[in-house]
Residue, then its C-alpha position, 0 to 999 in steps of 0.5 A: m606342598s612343592t619344595p620351595i626353590r632355594c635362591l642366592i642373591v649375588d650383587d656388589e650393591p647393598p641396595a640392589i640385594r635389598l630390592l631383591e630381598n623384598y621381591v623374593g619375600k613376596v613369592p610363596f615358592l621362592e626361599l632366600t638362602a643367602t645374600t652376598t656382595k662377593a662372587l667367590e663366596a657364592l661360588q663356594c655356596i653353589e659348589n655345596g649344593e646349598v641353592d637352585l637359583v642365583f639372582l647374579d649381577i655381571q659387574m662384580p669385582d674379582l670374578s664377573g657374573i658372566q665367568l662365574s656362570k661358566i665355572v658353575k654351568d648347569k649346577v644352578q639356574i641363573i637369572f642375570t640382573t644388571a644394568y648393562p644391556q650389552f651383556a644380554l646376548e651372552g647372558y642368554a648364550l649361556n642359557a640363563v633362565d632370564y635377564l633382568l635389566k636394572p631397574f626392573e619392577f616386581e611384575r618383571f621379576y615375577q615373570s622370571v621366576l615363573k619361568v623357573k618354576q615352570k622349568d621345574t615341572l616340565p620334563t627336561d626334553s620339553i624345556a625350550t632353549k632361548e639360545y636360538l629359534f627354528v625359522k620355517t623356510d620354503g617347503k614342508n617341515n623346512y626349518e633353519k636354526v637362527y641363533l638369537t645373537d645373530i639376529l639384526y633386526i626383524e621386519g614385518l611384512k603384513n603376514y610375513i616377517a623378514v629376519h635380518l642376519p649379518n649375511k642374509q635374511i629369512i622370509t617366513y610366514s609369522t607376525l611381528k606380534h608374535i615374534e616379539s612375544v617369543l623374544p627376550s625384551a631385554i634384548f629386542t625393542k619394537i621402534h616402529k610398527s614394522y620393526l623390532v631391533a636388537i639393541p646390542h646391534i644398534q650402531k648409532t642413532d639419530s631423532f628418526h633412525v637407529y642404524i644397524k650394519d649402516t642400514p637406517i631404520p626408522i623410529g615410529e612416532t608412537y614408539r620414539k619416547d619409550f626407545f629414548e627413555q631406554i637410551n637415556k638410561k645408558k647414556l654417558 
């Protein structure tokens, strides 16, 4: 029997802790070590080597989840849990295992912890980072590194896709369905059969478009309801 993954839950909202406790209890390969509402207590627990995985809220008093993750660096694996999608890009830049956007169901939680389990069973050099992708360009073995934080939106062009960046676009042989499957769903959402957009880069919306860098991108009828449900969760 494999050694269980020792977990720490860090959240300043007790209901969120209770939900995660319930989810952790359903997964045989997870072992809950502790819970805390204080980031400084979590830091001590991590520094003592008591945990392998931290479910970490971002909006915390005294020390934010982002600040805490920068302090502990590679000492533990981190899954961010937050209601604020604007922190997703920074979370992935810190090489978090995943980013769970509240409210999330058990199925989504289980997908995240499976990533941790798989990482634990793979050689270090075979673990793919989530910070960037290598995009195939013209010529044999020609690839360009593209950081996820730089992707504004992706456009489907039949058997090709155009990856739109702040100052250029890269066209590569692929499909929108494939690229959607490898990008984090907390950051990228499909709003049209031909468009996948980075939520943190959306400047504004109307009933039929989102605007990124003042470029209007159409919202397809099929995707409109789900997209605006996402938006409504974060409205003032």
